[in-house]
C-alpha positions as CSV (number, residue, x, y, z in Angstrom):
1,X,-5.1,60.4,82.1
2,X,-5.1,56.8,83.4
3,X,-2.3,54.4,84.1
4,X,-2.5,50.7,84.9
5,X,-0.3,48.2,86.6
6,X,-1.3,44.5,86.4
7,X,-0.2,41.5,88.4
8,X,2.5,43.4,90.3
9,X,4.3,41.0,92.6
10,X,3.4,42.6,96.0
11,X,0.3,41.9,98.1
12,X,-2.5,44.4,97.9
13,X,-2.5,44.8,101.7
14,X,1.1,46.1,101.7
15,X,0.5,48.4,98.7
16,X,-2.7,50.0,100.2
17,X,-0.7,51.3,103.1
18,X,1.3,53.6,100.8
19,X,-1.7,54.3,98.5
20,X,-3.6,55.8,101.5
21,X,-0.9,58.4,102.1
22,X,-0.6,59.7,98.5
23,X,-4.2,59.5,97.4
24,X,-5.6,63.0,96.5
25,X,-2.3,64.8,96.6
26,X,-0.6,66.9,93.9
27,X,1.6,64.8,91.6
28,X,4.9,66.5,92.5
29,X,4.1,66.2,96.2
30,X,3.3,62.5,95.9
31,X,6.4,61.8,93.9
32,X,8.7,63.5,96.4
33,X,7.1,61.4,99.2
34,X,7.3,58.1,97.3
35,X,10.9,58.6,96.3
36,X,12.1,58.5,99.9
37,X,9.5,56.2,101.5
38,X,11.2,53.0,102.8
39,X,8.7,50.5,101.3
40,X,8.8,48.3,98.3
41,X,5.3,49.5,97.3
42,X,6.5,53.1,97.3
43,X,9.0,52.3,94.5
44,X,6.4,50.6,92.4
45,X,3.9,53.5,92.8
46,X,6.6,56.0,92.1
47,X,7.4,54.4,88.7
48,X,3.7,54.2,87.8
49,X,2.9,57.8,88.8
50,X,6.0,59.1,87.1
51,X,5.0,57.3,83.9
52,X,1.5,58.7,84.1
53,X,2.8,62.2,84.7
54,X,5.1,62.1,81.7
55,X,2.4,60.7,79.5
56,X,0.1,63.5,80.5
57,X,2.8,66.1,79.7
58,X,3.7,64.5,76.4
59,X,0.3,63.3,75.0
60,X,-2.1,65.8,76.5
61,X,0.2,68.8,76.8
62,X,-0.5,69.2,80.6
63,X,1.8,70.9,83.1
64,X,2.9,68.6,85.9
65,X,2.3,71.4,88.5
66,X,-1.5,71.3,87.6
67,X,-1.9,67.6,88.0
68,X,-3.2,65.7,91.1
69,X,-4.0,62.1,91.9
70,X,-7.8,61.7,91.5
71,X,-8.2,58.0,91.9
72,X,-5.7,55.3,93.1
73,X,-7.3,51.9,93.3
74,X,-5.5,48.8,94.5
75,X,-7.2,45.4,93.8
76,X,-6.3,41.8,94.1
77,X,-4.5,40.2,91.1
78,X,-3.9,36.5,90.4
79,X,-2.4,34.4,93.2
80,X,0.6,32.1,92.5
81,X,0.1,28.9,94.4
82,X,3.3,27.3,95.7
83,X,3.9,24.7,98.4
84,X,6.4,23.8,101.1
85,X,6.9,20.1,101.5
86,X,6.3,18.7,105.0
87,X,6.3,15.2,106.6
88,X,4.2,12.3,105.3
89,X,4.3,13.5,101.7
90,X,2.1,16.5,102.4
91,X,2.4,20.2,101.4
92,X,1.8,23.4,103.3
93,X,0.5,26.1,100.8
94,X,2.4,29.3,100.1
95,X,0.3,31.9,98.4
96,X,2.2,34.5,96.4
97,X,-0.2,37.4,96.0
98,X,-0.2,40.0,93.2
99,X,-1.9,43.4,92.8
100,X,-3.6,45.4,90.1
101,X,-3.3,49.2,90.2
102,X,-5.5,51.8,88.5
103,X,-4.2,55.4,88.8
104,X,-6.0,58.4,87.4
105,X,-4.7,62.0,87.1
106,X,-6.8,65.1,86.8
107,X,-6.1,68.7,86.2
108,X,-6.8,71.1,89.0
């Protein structure tokens, strides 16, 4: 059971901090951690993991107690290039980074 998140507006570096904590855990345990973690990335991963769990229950007739996070891969998405005007008609670049998430659940 796989779930994907593409071009999510948070940098991969910030998202990997949360991903390291929940990788390999049971789904219910990971959801309870993500629900109360004070990070933006935790809310994003919570939604994706909850969706994957519900899809596994509905489509594959799996029990949520038997599921665990097998793989959680965070990769770089597209980068929005913006700029901040400075003197002499020049521009300082602002890079708005995005992330791609691949989440896979397995039955224990």
